[in-house]
N, C-alpha and C positions, 0 to 999 in steps of 0.2 A: 615709566619706570623711558629709561634710555634704551636705543636699537643697539645694536654695535656699530653699527654705520656712525651712527651719536658720538660712541665713547670714541672713538674714533679721529673726528675729526675734534672734539673737545683735546687731547692730547694734543696736535696738532696745533692749536688755537694756543694754548698752554708753553708753547714753545716753541711759542713764537714766529711759526713756519705764516710766510708772507705768500709765496707762489710757490704752485703747485702743477708741476706739469707730465703733463697723463695720457696714455693711450689705452682704449676700453680690455676687460675681460668678460666676460660673461659672468663671470662668477661676484665682481662687481661692479655690476648695472644699477646697484642701491645706490652703493657707497661717493660711487665719481660725481656723484645730480647734486648730493650734502656737502662736497669739495666744493666746488664748483659755486654754489650758493652762501658759502663764508671763508674762501679763500678765492683772490686771485688765482682762474685757472689759463694754463697754456695747452690747450691741444693739441696735442704732435700727431707726424705721419710715419713718424721712423724714432726707435725708444735713444737712438744716439743722437741724432740731433738732440736730445732733450740735455743729455749729455752737455753739449761747449754751452744753448741757452743757459742752465743754472749753474754752471759755474762762472760763465756772465755776471748770472743775477748778483752768483755772491761778492762777487771780487766788484761787486757796485756797492752794494751794503744788503743784499735781502738775504733769505731767509728758506729758501728752495729746498723741496722734496717733489720726489717722480714717484708716479701710482701708476706703475702699468704687470703687467701679464708676467709673471716669470720665463716665460721663453724668451722674450725681446732679451734678457740678459744676456742673450749667445747674441746681440748686435752691438754689445755694450763694452765687453770683455775689454781691446784693444786700450779703448777712453779709458775705463774707468780707470786702467795700468798708467795711461801714458801721456792723461789726462791730472785728474784726481788725486790719487796717489806717486807721482814725479811730482807737482805743486805743491799737494798740503789744502786741496779742496774739500771740504767736507759737502758729503750729501748721503742723508738718507733717505734709503730705497726705499718702497712699500711694493713688495712685486707676490701677486696674485699666485697661488703654490699650485702647477697644474702639472697635472699625470703622476700623481701620487693619495691623494682620496677621494675615491667613486669617483676617480676619470673612467670615463666611458672614450673615449678618442683615441683610441691610440697611438696615434702620432708625436701626442704629448708624451706619453711613458719614459721613452728610451733620454732627454732629457730633464723631464722633471725630477727624477729617480737619481740622476746622476749631478742634480743642481749642486747640491752641499759640496760634491768630491772636487767640483770645481771648481766655488769659490774658497777653498780651503786651499787646495793649490796655486788657485791667484795672490792670494794673499791681500782679502778682499773679505772685510768682518762684515758674521751676518750671525742672524737670529732667527728662529726658528720658534712659531706664532703657532698650533698646534687647537689650540680652544677658545671659548670668549674667556677666558676664568685665566689666558695666560696674557691676555692682552697687554699688562704695566712694563712688562718685555717691549711696547713700543715706544715707551716716554723713555728706557733705560735707553734702548738702541739710539735713537735720533737726540738725544746729551750725548750720548758716548763719536757719534761723530764728529759734530758740531765742535764738542772740546781736544777731541784726538785730530781734528782738522784730516780726515779721509774717508771715502765711499761707507755705507755701512748699508747692506742688504735685509730687511726683514720681510722672510717669506711667511708668509700668514698664508692657512691653510684655510679651505673653501667649509671645514667646520667652524668656522669662528661664525661664518653667515649664520648658519641654520638658528629657523626660525626666527630669524629677520621678521616683522613689523615694516619694515620699511619701504614706503611704496616706488616699488619702478615708475621710471618715468615711459609715456606715450610716447611710441617714434615721430621724429619731428619730420617734416613733409616742406622739398625742395619748393624755397618762394618763386611766385612768378618775376623774371627781370629779363632785363637789358643786357647782353654784353657786346658793346662793340669795341672794334679792335681796328685800326685803321697802324698798318705798320709799312713805313716804306725805309732801307737802311742800304747802306752803301760801304763796306767794307776797301777802304785805299792802301796802298802796299805801306804798308809798318817803316814808322821816322823813326819813334820815341825807342827805347830798349828799360825795359823794368828800371833798371838803374839811373834811368832819364825820368820816368814819372813817379818813381820815393820821389829821385832830390823835388822837383813839386813842391809833390803832398809834400812834403816837408817842411820848404817855404813858405807854404799857403795856409798852416794850421796855427795856431798862438796857444794856446789854455787848452785846447779837447782831447780826449779822447783817441789815442793809434790803438787797432788789435792788429798785429802782420800773423802772415803768413809763416807756415814755416819751412823752414831751411832756407833757401837761399835770399829772397825776400825781407826775412827777418834779421838776415847777416848785412844786406844791403844800406837797412832801413840804419842799422844800428850802427856802423859808418859814417851814411852819411849825416844823421842827426839824433844821436843818442838822448834819449830825454825819458824820466821814469813816471812819463805818461804815456811810455808806447809801453803796450805789451805784446813780447814775443813768445812766443811759440816755438817749442821746440820738437811736438812731436803732432801726434792727433788729426794728421789732415783731412782735410774735407769739416773739421770746426769752424775756424777762423770768422765767419759771420755767423754762425750759432751766437759763438762767444760775443760778438758786436747786439746780437741782436739781444741776450738776456740783458748786455748792461745796459744797452739802451732806453730797459723797461720798466727800472728801477733809483737812474738817477737823470739828471737834467743836462748835465754835461751832453756837448754832441760827440755821438762813437766817428770816429771810421776805420771802416774794413778795409787794410788791404790787400785781397785775395786772389788769384789767379783761372783760368779759365782750367787746370786739374785739379785744382779744390773744389772748386764748383758745383763740376759733373758730377766728383763723388760722394756731394750734398748737396743735392738740388734744392731737400729738405727747406736748405733754410734761408733759400729764397721764395717757397715755398710758402714757410712762419709768416717769413716778414709783410709779406702780400697781403698776409690775414692779417696779424693784428697795425699792420699799419704805422709804427715808431714814427715822428715825426724828425727824432735826431737822432737817426742813422744812415751813412753815406757804405751803402758798397761798391769799393773801387777794384771793378775785375780785371787786371792786369792779362790781358786775354793774349800768350805768345805764343796760340796754339802748337804748345810741349808744354812737357812736364820737366822742366824746367832742373828742378833742381836733383832727378834724376837722370840726365845727362839727355835734357833735349827729346824724349818719344814724344813723337806726334798725337795729339792729341784729337777729337771728330769736331774740335771748332774751325781743324785746319781750313776743312768742306761741306759739313753740313750742321753744325749747329750753330745759332748767333745766340749770344748771347743776349745781349740785350733784349730780345722778343723772347727768350725765355721767361726775363725777368717782368715782360706786360702782361705774358702771361700769366703766370704766378699772380699779378693783380697790383702790381710797381709799375704804378705810371710815369711814376718821374722820374724816369730813363735820358741818358742822352747816349751819341758815341762818339768820344774822342780822338785823334791821330796825334796831334799838337802839341806841344809844353803850355803854347796861348791857349788851346781851348780846354786840359786839363784842368789850370787855373780858373780861367770861367769857370768850369762846373763845381769847381768845389767852393767858389766863391757864394758862390746860390745856393749851396749846402743841395744837391742834387742826390735822389735818392736812390740812383743808382748808376754810375759812371762805364760806361765800357771805354776800357784804353788798350786800345787796337796798338801792337808792340813786337817787336825784335824779337829772335827765343835768344839772347845774349844773355853769356852770366858775366857778372863782375869777380873778379879775385877777391875776397872780402876773409878777414879772419874769423874762427872761431868767435862769438858772442863769449867777454870773460867772465860768465853772468849763469849762477846755477839757476834754476826754477824754482827753488821759493825764493832767491833774493831776487827774479824778475816781479813776484809774486807781494814778496812784502812794499816793495818800494812805490809801486806802479798803486794798492792798495793806497799807502799811505803820503804820497803825492793827492791821488782823487779825492780824498777826505781832508784835505786841508782845506 
C-alpha cells in the first residue's frame, strides 16, 4: 500500500515534473527525501530565489514544482505577481500549511490562518487539501497551473501525513574537508559605463542566451542589440541570476546574465545556489557601479564594504575575474568565465521603454531558444 508521500510523488511524475525546488518543513520531512530520489531536486536557501530558478527552468523547457513550508509564501508574493502572473509563467507550489491544524507554534498562527485570504486578494489560484482522500486535487491543481500558465498554490494540511509509514532520514553529518581560499583584488577607478559594458557583451555573444536585469540594463541592451534570445526583466528585482541559473540547469546553450550590484545584494542566494550547483554553461556578469542605477543612483555598499568577486568565491564560484576595460571584459566573455565582476561608472544612458509586453518577451524568447 502506498504511503501519502509516495502518492504525491506519483502525481508529480505523472505530470512530467522534472525539477523540484525545495525548502524543508517538519511536517514534510518524510516527503522531501522521496521527491529527491525520484526528481531532480534543488535545495533552496530562500523561497523567492526558487521563483526565479523555476521560471528559468520553465523558459528552458522544464516542468518545475516548488515544495516549501507555507510561511515562505510571504517571501514570494511580489515575485509571483511581478514575474509569474505578469509573464504568464506556470508554477505549482506545494505548501505544507502551517498555523491551522494542530499547530503548537504561536508564531505560525497569524499568517497561516490569513493565508487563503492573502492568496485570494493577490489573485493567486490556490487549492486546499485537508485529508488524504482529497489528494487527487493535487493532480488537478498542477494541470491547471500549466494549462493556464500561472502559479497555483496547493495548501496541504499536516493531517494528510498522519499515520504515514514513510521513513524519516537520519541527520547528515558535516563532511570533513579543507577550505582553501586565497583572494587579492584591486578595484581601480572605473572607466566603463554600464552601457559600454553591455555593448561589449552584445558584440561577443552569438546564439547564446542573455537574461537582462530589470530597468535601465534591459532598456540599454534592447537599444544596443535587441534579439529574440534576450530575456528582458520588467520587475522582480534580485531574480535575474536566479532565472539564468534555472535556464542553465535544463538546456545546453550558454546563459549570460547581465546583473548588477544592487540586484545581487538583494538576493545573494542566487550566487549561493550557483556555487552549490556549479553549472558550467552559466556566466553572471555583475556590472558594479556601486549604485542603484534605475532608481536614481543611490549608493550601494559595494562603494566601500563589499567585493562582489570575493562574495562569489565565498559562495563556491571559483572561476571569477574582475575587469575594468572593454578588452578585459571581452577576453573574460570569450573564456566563458563563471562570474565576471565589471567595475563601472554610475551613468545611465537615456533609452526609451522596451516596446514589448511581458508575454511577448516570453513567447519570442521560448520560440527562438527551441529552434
